[in-house]
C-alpha positions in Angstrom: -40.2 36.8 10.5 -42.5 33.3 10.3 -40.0 31.4 11.9 -39.1 34.0 14.4 -42.7 33.6 15.4 -42.6 30.1 15.3 -39.6 30.1 17.7 -41.3 32.1 20.1 -44.2 30.2 20.2 -42.5 26.5 20.7 -40.4 28.9 23.4 -44.0 29.6 24.9 -45.2 26.4 25.3 -42.1 24.8 27.0 -41.7 28.0 29.2 -45.7 27.1 30.4 -44.4 23.8 31.1 -41.4 24.7 33.0 -43.8 27.2 35.1 -46.3 24.8 36.1 -43.9 22.0 36.9 -42.3 24.6 39.5 -45.6 26.0 40.6 -46.9 22.5 41.2 -43.6 21.6 43.3 -43.6 24.7 44.9 -47.1 24.3 46.2 -46.4 21.0 47.5 -43.3 22.2 49.7 -45.3 24.9 51.1 -47.8 22.6 51.7 -46.6 19.8 53.3 -42.7 20.2 53.8 -42.8 23.8 55.4 -46.5 23.3 56.9 -48.0 26.3 55.1 -51.5 27.2 55.9 -53.9 26.3 52.2 -54.0 30.2 51.2 -50.3 30.4 50.9 -49.7 27.1 49.3 -52.4 28.2 46.6 -50.3 31.4 45.6 -47.6 29.6 43.2 -50.9 27.4 41.4 -52.5 30.6 41.3 -49.6 32.1 39.2 -49.6 29.1 37.5 -53.4 29.1 36.2 -52.9 33.4 35.9 -49.5 33.0 33.7 -49.9 29.8 32.2 -53.5 29.1 32.0 -55.3 32.3 30.5 -52.9 31.8 27.0 -53.8 28.3 26.7 -57.5 28.9 27.2 -57.5 31.9 24.8 -56.0 29.9 22.2 -58.4 27.1 22.6 -61.1 29.8 22.7 -60.3 31.4 19.5 -59.9 27.2 17.9 -63.3 27.2 19.3 -64.8 30.2 17.3 -63.5 29.3 14.4 -65.4 26.1 14.8 -62.3 23.8 15.7 -63.3 21.4 18.3 -60.9 18.7 19.0 -60.5 16.9 22.3 -58.0 19.8 23.4 -60.8 21.8 24.4 -61.8 19.5 27.2 -58.3 20.7 28.7 -60.1 24.4 28.1 -63.1 23.6 29.9 -61.2 21.5 32.8 -58.8 24.7 33.2 -61.9 26.7 34.2 -64.0 24.4 36.0 -61.0 23.8 38.3 -60.8 27.3 39.0 -64.7 27.9 39.3 -64.7 25.1 41.9 -61.0 25.7 43.9 -59.1 22.8 42.6 -56.1 24.8 41.6 -53.7 21.8 42.1 -55.9 19.9 39.3 -56.4 23.0 37.0 -52.5 23.6 37.3 -51.8 20.0 36.6 -53.9 20.2 32.9 -51.7 23.5 32.0 -49.0 20.7 32.5 -50.8 18.4 30.7 -51.7 21.0 27.7 -47.7 22.8 27.5 -46.2 19.8 28.4 -47.4 17.5 25.9 -46.9 20.3 22.9 -43.0 20.4 24.6 -42.7 17.1 24.3 -44.2 16.8 20.5 -41.4 19.6 19.9 -38.6 17.8 21.4 -40.0 14.5 19.6 -40.0 16.3 16.0 -36.8 18.1 16.3 -35.0 14.5 17.3 -36.7 12.5 14.8 -36.2 15.2 11.6 -32.2 15.6 12.9 -31.7 13.0 10.4 -33.0 15.6 7.7 -31.1 18.4 9.4 -28.4 17.0 9.1 -28.7 18.1 5.1 -28.5 21.8 5.6 -24.9 21.3 7.1 -23.3 20.2 4.2 -23.9 23.3 2.1 -20.7 26.5 2.5 -22.2 29.4 3.8 -20.6 31.6 1.2 -18.9 31.7 -2.9 -15.5 32.4 -4.3 -16.7 34.8 -7.0 -13.8 34.9 -9.5 -13.7 38.3 -11.7 -11.1 40.0 -13.2 -8.9 37.6 -12.0 -9.5 37.9 -8.3 -11.4 35.7 -5.7 -14.2 37.2 -3.6 -16.3 35.7 -0.7 -19.9 36.0 -0.9 -22.7 35.0 0.6 -24.3 32.1 -0.9 -27.7 34.4 -1.7 -26.0 36.8 -3.2 -24.5 34.5 -6.6 -26.0 35.7 -9.5 -26.4 33.7 -12.6 -23.7 34.5 -14.7 -21.5 34.6 -11.8 -18.3 32.4 -12.1 -17.8 30.5 -9.4 -14.6 28.8 -8.3 -15.1 25.3 -6.5 -12.1 24.1 -4.6 -10.8 20.7 -3.8 -13.0 18.7 -1.6 -16.0 21.6 -1.7 -19.3 21.4 -2.0 -20.6 23.0 -4.8 -22.7 26.2 -3.6 -24.9 26.5 -6.8 -25.8 24.9 -10.3 -23.8 25.8 -13.0 -21.6 24.3 -16.0 -17.8 24.0 -16.0 -15.9 26.9 -17.8 -12.6 26.4 -16.5 -10.7 23.1 -15.3 -11.1 19.8 -15.1 -11.6 17.0 -12.5 -14.3 14.6 -10.9 -17.4 15.3 -8.6 -19.4 12.9 -6.1 -23.1 13.3 -7.2 -23.8 10.4 -5.2 -25.4 12.8 -2.4 -27.9 13.9 -4.9 -28.2 11.0 -7.5 -28.0 8.0 -5.6 -25.2 6.6 -8.2 -22.4 5.4 -6.6 -19.8 6.6 -8.7 -17.7 10.1 -9.6 -18.9 12.2 -12.4 -16.0 13.5 -14.8 -16.1 17.1 -15.2 -14.8 19.2 -17.9 -15.7 22.1 -19.7 -19.3 22.4 -20.5 -20.1 19.9 -17.9 -23.3 20.5 -15.8 -22.3 20.8 -12.1 -25.3 20.6 -9.2 -25.2 22.5 -5.9 -24.6 19.7 -3.1 -21.8 17.5 -4.7 -18.5 17.6 -3.5 -15.3 18.5 -5.3 -12.5 16.4 -6.0 -8.7 16.7 -6.1 -8.8 19.6 -8.6 -10.1 23.4 -8.7 -12.8 24.0 -11.0 -14.6 27.6 -12.0 -18.5 27.6 -12.8 -20.7 29.6 -14.5 -24.0 29.9 -12.2 -26.9 29.0 -13.9 -29.3 29.3 -11.1 -29.4 31.5 -7.9 -28.7 29.3 -4.8 -32.6 29.4 -3.8 -33.3 27.5 -6.7 -30.4 25.2 -7.0 -31.1 21.7 -7.2 -29.7 21.2 -3.3 -32.0 24.1 -2.3 -35.1 22.1 -4.2 -34.2 18.8 -2.0 -34.0 20.9 1.4 -37.4 22.2 0.4 -38.6 18.6 0.5 -37.4 18.4 3.5 -38.8 21.8 5.1 -42.7 21.0 3.2 -42.3 17.1 4.6 -41.9 18.8 8.1 -44.5 21.5 7.8 -47.6 20.2 6.1 -50.2 18.6 8.9 -50.2 15.0 7.9 -54.2 13.5 6.9 -53.5 11.2 10.0 -53.2 14.2 12.7 -56.6 15.1 11.4 -58.0 12.0 11.6 -57.2 12.3 15.0 -58.8 15.7 15.2 -61.9 14.3 13.7 -62.0 11.2 16.4 -61.6 14.5 19.0 -64.5 15.9 17.7 -66.4 12.7 18.6 -64.9 11.8 21.5 -65.2 15.7 23.3 -69.3 15.9 23.4 -69.4 12.1 24.5 -66.9 13.2 27.4 -68.6 16.2 27.9 -71.9 14.2 28.2 -70.7 11.8 31.0 -69.3 14.3 33.0 -72.7 16.3 32.9 -74.4 12.7 34.0 -71.9 12.3 36.3 -73.1 15.3 38.1 -76.4 15.0 37.5 -76.6 11.6 39.3 -73.9 12.7 41.9 -74.7 16.4 42.6 -71.3 17.1 43.1 -69.6 19.0 40.7 -66.4 18.0 41.3 -67.6 14.6 39.5 -67.8 16.9 36.7 -64.2 18.2 36.4 -62.8 15.1 37.5 -64.1 13.4 34.3 -63.3 16.1 32.1 -59.5 16.1 33.3 -59.0 12.5 33.2 -60.6 12.6 29.5 -58.4 15.4 28.5 -56.3 13.6 25.7 -54.8 16.5 23.6 -51.1 15.1 24.5 -52.5 11.3 23.7 -53.7 12.6 19.9 -49.8 13.8 19.6 -49.1 10.2 19.2 -50.1 9.9 15.7 -47.9 12.9 14.2 -45.3 12.0 16.0 -45.7 8.2 14.9 -45.3 9.8 10.9 -42.4 12.1 11.9 -40.5 8.7 13.5 -41.0 7.1 10.6 -40.4 9.8 8.2 -36.2 9.7 10.4 -35.8 5.9 9.8 -37.1 6.0 5.9 -34.2 8.8 5.4 -31.5 6.8 7.4 -32.4 4.0 4.6 -32.2 6.6 2.1 -36.1 7.3 1.5 -37.0 10.5 1.3 -40.7 11.0 2.5 -41.8 14.1 0.5 -45.5 13.5 1.6 -46.2 12.1 4.5 -50.1 11.1 3.8 -47.7 8.1 1.4 -46.7 6.6 4.7 -50.7 6.2 5.7 -51.8 5.4 2.3 -49.9 3.1 0.7 -51.2 0.0 2.5 -54.5 0.7 1.2 -53.5 0.5 -2.3 -54.5 -2.8 -4.4 -52.4 -1.5 -7.9 -49.1 -1.2 -9.0 -47.7 0.4 -11.8 -44.1 0.2 -12.6 -42.0 2.2 -15.2 -39.4 0.3 -17.2 -35.8 1.7 -17.6 -34.0 2.9 -14.6 -37.1 1.1 -12.3 -37.3 -2.3 -12.8 -34.0 -2.3 -15.0 -30.8 -1.0 -14.1 -31.0 2.1 -16.3 -27.2 1.1 -16.9 -27.0 -0.7 -20.3 -24.2 -2.6 -21.5 -23.0 -2.8 -25.1 -24.6 -5.4 -27.7 -23.2 -4.4 -31.1 -21.5 -2.0 -32.5 -22.5 -1.1 -36.4 -19.3 1.4 -37.8 -20.3 2.9 -41.3 -18.6 2.2 -44.3 -15.6 4.8 -43.9 -15.5 4.1 -40.4 -14.1 1.7 -38.2 -15.2 0.6 -34.7 -12.1 1.1 -32.9 -12.4 4.7 -34.4 -16.3 4.9 -33.8 -16.2 3.9 -30.1 -13.0 6.1 -29.1 -14.4 9.4 -30.5 -18.1 8.3 -28.8 -15.9 7.0 -25.9 -13.9 10.4 -24.8 -17.6 12.5 -25.2 -19.7 10.1 -23.1 -17.3 10.4 -20.1 -18.8 13.7 -19.7 -22.7 12.8 -20.3 -25.1 11.8 -17.4 -27.3 9.9 -20.1 -27.6 6.0 -19.1 -26.1 5.2 -22.2 -22.7 7.2 -21.8 -21.5 4.7 -19.0 -22.1 1.7 -21.4 -20.0 2.9 -23.9 -17.0 4.4 -21.6 -17.0 1.0 -20.2 -17.3 -0.9 -23.5 -13.9 1.3 -24.6 -12.2 0.6 -21.3 -13.0 -2.8 -21.6 -11.6 -3.0 -25.4 -8.1 -1.2 -24.5 -9.0 2.2 -26.5 -7.3 4.8 -25.7 -10.1 8.5 -24.8 -9.2 11.8 -25.8 -9.8 14.9 -24.1 -12.7 16.8 -25.6 -13.5 20.5 -25.4 -16.8 22.5 -26.0 -18.9 19.8 -24.6 -22.4 20.3 -24.9 -25.6 18.4 -23.7 -28.8 20.5 -24.1 -32.1 18.6 -23.6 -33.1 17.1 -27.0 -30.1 17.9 -28.8 -27.6 15.1 -28.2 -24.4 15.1 -27.0 -22.0 17.3 -28.7 -18.2 18.3 -28.2 -15.0 18.4 -30.3 -12.7 16.0 -30.1 -9.3 15.2 -31.7 -10.2 18.4 -34.6 -13.7 16.9 -35.1 -17.2 18.0 -34.1 -18.7 15.0 -32.3 -22.3 14.6 -32.3 -24.2 12.0 -30.7 -28.0 11.4 -30.9 -30.8 9.6 -32.5 -32.0 7.7 -35.5 -34.5 10.5 -36.3 -32.0 13.6 -36.0 -29.4 11.4 -38.1 -31.6 11.6 -41.0 -32.0 15.0 -41.1 -28.4 16.2 -40.5 -27.3 13.3 -43.0 -30.3 12.5 -45.4 -27.7 9.4 -47.0 -27.1 7.7 -43.5 -30.9 6.2 -44.3 -29.5 3.5 -46.5 -26.5 2.9 -43.9 -28.5 2.8 -41.0 -28.9 -1.1 -39.4 -32.2 -2.7 -38.9 -34.3 -1.5 -35.8 -33.4 -4.3 -33.1 -35.0 -4.7 -29.6 -33.1 -2.8 -27.0 -31.7 0.5 -27.4 -29.2 2.5 -29.5 -27.6 5.8 -30.3 -26.2 7.1 -33.5 -22.7 8.7 -33.8 -21.9 11.6 -36.2 -18.2 12.7 -37.3 -18.1 16.0 -39.2 -21.6 16.1 -40.0 -21.4 12.6 -41.6 -23.1 9.5 -39.9 -20.5 7.6 -38.5 -22.2 4.7 -37.1 -24.3 3.1 -34.5 -24.0 1.9 -31.2 -26.8 -0.8 -30.1 -27.5 -1.4 -26.0 -29.4 -4.2 -24.2 -30.8 -2.8 -20.7 -30.8 -6.2 -18.3 -33.7 -6.1 -15.6 -32.6 -6.0 -11.6 -31.9 -9.2 -10.0 -34.3 -8.6 -7.7 -37.0 -8.0 -9.8 -38.7 -11.4 -10.4 -38.8 -11.6 -6.3 -39.9 -8.5 -5.9 -42.6 -8.6 -8.1 -43.8 -12.2 -7.2 -43.8 -11.1 -3.4 -46.1 -8.1 -4.2 -49.7 -10.2 -4.0 -48.5 -12.5 -1.1 -46.8 -9.9 1.3 -48.5 -6.5 0.7 -52.0 -7.5 -0.8 -51.4 -6.0 -4.6 -54.6 -7.6 -7.2 -53.0 -6.3 -10.0 -49.2 -5.3 -11.1 -48.3 -3.4 -14.8 -45.8 -2.2 -16.4 -46.3 0.8 -18.5 -43.4 2.0 -20.8 -42.5 4.5 -23.2 -39.8 1.9 -24.8 -40.9 -0.3 -28.1 -43.0 -3.2 -27.2 -40.6 -5.8 -28.1 -38.2 -4.1 -25.2 -41.1 -3.9 -22.8 -42.3 -7.3 -23.4 -38.9 -9.2 -23.2 -38.5 -7.6 -19.5 -42.1 -8.4 -18.3 -41.3 -11.8 -19.2 -38.1 -11.6 -17.2 -39.5 -10.2 -14.1 -43.1 -11.9 -13.8 -45.4 -9.2 -15.3 -48.6 -10.1 -17.3 -50.4 -6.8 -18.0 -48.0 -4.6 -20.6 -48.4 -0.9 -22.1 -46.0 -0.3 -24.4 -45.0 2.8 -26.1 -46.7 4.7 -23.9 -46.2 8.8 -24.2 -46.7 10.5 -20.8 -49.8 11.8 -21.9 -51.2 8.0 -22.1 -49.4 7.1 -18.7 -51.7 9.5 -17.0 -54.5 8.1 -18.9 -53.8 4.8 -17.4 -53.2 5.5 -14.0 -56.5 7.9 -14.1 -58.5 4.9 -15.5 -56.6 2.5 -12.5 -56.9 5.0 -9.9 -60.8 4.9 -10.2 -61.0 1.2 -10.0 -58.9 1.1 -6.8 -55.9 3.2 -4.9 -52.9 2.7 -7.1 -48.6 2.9 -6.5 -47.1 4.3 -9.6 -43.2 3.6 -9.5 -41.0 5.2 -11.8 -37.5 7.1 -12.5 -39.1 10.3 -12.9 -38.0 11.3 -16.1 -41.0 11.4 -17.8 -43.3 10.1 -15.2 -43.7 13.2 -13.4 -47.7 13.3 -14.1 -48.5 9.5 -13.5 -46.3 10.4 -10.4 -48.4 12.9 -9.0 -51.8 11.3 -10.1 -51.5 8.0 -8.4 -52.4 7.8 -4.9 -48.8 7.4 -3.7 -46.0 8.1 -6.2 -42.6 6.7 -5.4 -39.5 8.0 -7.6 -35.9 6.9 -8.1 -33.3 9.5 -6.8 -31.7 10.0 -10.7 -34.1 12.4 -11.4 -34.4 14.7 -8.3 -35.7 17.6 -10.5 -38.7 15.7 -11.2 -39.0 14.0 -7.5 -38.8 17.1 -5.5 -42.0 18.1 -7.8 -43.7 15.1 -8.4 -43.4 12.0 -6.3 -44.6 11.3 -3.0 -41.4 8.9 -2.2 -38.0 9.5 -3.3 -35.7 5.9 -3.0 -32.5 7.9 -3.2 -30.1 4.8 -3.9 -32.7 3.4 -6.4 -33.3 0.1 -5.1 -36.7 -2.2 -5.1 -35.3 -3.2 -1.6 -35.5 -0.1 -0.8 -39.4 0.0 -2.0 -40.1 -2.8 0.0 -38.7 -1.3 3.2 -40.6 2.0 2.3 -43.7 -0.6 2.4 -42.7 -2.3 5.8 -41.9 1.3 7.4 -45.7 2.6 6.5 -47.0 -0.9 7.9 -45.0 -0.2 11.7 -45.9 3.1 11.5 -49.4 2.8 11.1 -49.4 -0.1 13.3 -47.8 2.2 16.1 -49.5 5.4 15.9 -53.1 3.2 16.0 -51.8 1.5 19.1 -51.0 5.4 20.5 -54.5 7.1 19.5 -56.8 4.1 20.2 -55.3 2.2 22.9 -54.7 5.5 24.9 -58.6 6.7 24.5 -59.7 3.2 26.0 -57.9 3.8 28.9 -59.0 7.8 28.9 -62.9 6.2 28.3 -61.7 3.5 31.6 -60.6 6.5 33.6 -63.6 8.8 32.5 -65.9 5.8 34.1 -63.8 5.4 36.7 -64.0 9.6 37.6 -67.9 9.7 37.1 -68.3 6.9 39.6 -66.3 8.9 42.2 -63.1 6.5 42.2 -60.8 9.4 41.0 -60.7 12.9 42.1 -59.8 15.1 39.7 -55.8 15.6 40.8 -55.6 11.9 41.1 -57.2 11.8 37.5 -55.0 14.7 36.0 -52.2 12.4 37.2 -53.8 9.3 36.0 -54.6 11.0 32.4 -50.8 12.3 32.3 -49.4 8.9 32.8 -51.6 7.8 30.0 -50.8 10.6 27.7 -46.8 10.1 28.6 -47.4 6.1 27.6 -49.5 6.9 24.2 -46.3 9.3 22.8 -43.3 7.4 24.2 -45.1 4.3 22.3 -45.3 6.6 19.1 -41.4 7.3 19.4 -40.7 3.4 18.4 -41.6 4.4 15.0 -38.5 6.1 14.6 -36.8 2.3 15.1 -36.8 -0.5 12.4 -39.3 -2.9 12.3 -38.5 -6.5 12.9 -38.7 -7.2 9.3 -37.7 -4.4 7.2 -37.9 -6.5 4.0 -39.8 -10.0 3.0 -38.8 -9.8 -0.5 -37.0 -13.3 -0.1 -39.1 -14.9 2.3 
């Protein structure tokens, strides 16, 4: 119902704008082309003021009763005054300004948001439900948890689920930003929005469509478009000061000249309601530009405030590193050899999304170790990755967990080393340890070095849950001097809170354990792998996990702020000049209305430039 009402409201604004154009044109034709009398030529203008002006004035009156005094209140006063002074043409032009400006905003919003709306087109409208050996197509919203859904080759997964039949690969890059296909087997997780490969698979739905991964991303887009940006409120606040000044100037002009049309002329020129639309149009244009660059702006306020941040805090894994470690050492237990350990671990890890999985699979491929097809694959949070391979139960977990499973393993575990590790158990016995190293991003050092010089950051910190030796190793590689290692999510929050009391903060993380910190920081930027968290906590999501994209966000925000201020301040200055001319009698009401319309269109047109890339999108290497 709300959507229908909004559509009717938007249609109303466009209808009034069209009515104003037609009636003004009819007035001009009757008055000058057909040489009709003044009374006959006034009829179209009367229709415009009654059918178009009345609802606009009533709307502004309701806002005034709610004590919402914006600059658009001037338009309402101008319409009423024009009727009282028989300046019907001037009043009709003000009606066109009000309705036409809002219609222009709606068009700009729809045009700027086209990239975001393209997301919706990727989702199927039906799902293939498999029951009793038969397939039935049902509407997407009718899919229930536990339903068996068949996904045909090259189709998009309609819901989140777990594979129960079939093997294949799926492209999840649109959701995770990872540039590779993910193998799927019984027990593997499937996310809505992922595109199936060559083989049909059947999944068991684990969430209804409205709660799926893709639905959450779509909700982010919807929230982004519906949320009223802070800078728009700033424009309203400016209007609250601007309105009494304009009214006072109009009263003074009337008092000095003794001519009430001077009062109307000043108010008509002062009417900047479409002018202040330039700020949200610039924001929405920047959201569109960001989306094209793989940057999802969840909170439009991030575009305004990022320029004011002076402290930037980084998580480590997946943020300043690639989140794709490489195998450095393999330590098999006495009863196993390295090839067997690598074969069984690699066979299982093909069906995992853990950052260490690809490292093991890549090492097995590099050494020519042939992997087997697992069954009963399971990867539950906190329980490791398990499956059955070649008749053996294989578990990949951590050092603490293996001691509980096989108490004798403590004597065979290798010394703790800098870096990452996983422990493999076969049939309940410790089989070996695989160690890894996660290298920093190649542009990490340049990115850190340019933050102070190019973006005004005064403090750069690394806050990580990893062990101290690994965090310090990375910090030295990228050039960060202040390091806080072995921090829990709660401790990260306290660090962000303390830093935010000193200055505005930007937190950059992968979103896995950083949700509280992302939410608490002035601006939270999350990389796209952890979309469950980023849809809830981060203000900005970098879909392809690139530091260069973070820098692009900084430049897009700067570009937006500059254009928004140009549109608002520049347009208001021109309006003030016009008001002075009108007060002096050089701009009668009709001419003043036309000049203000030109100013407003210029301001909105200038704001649309925010949808186009700035001259410099990234300066990491300059």
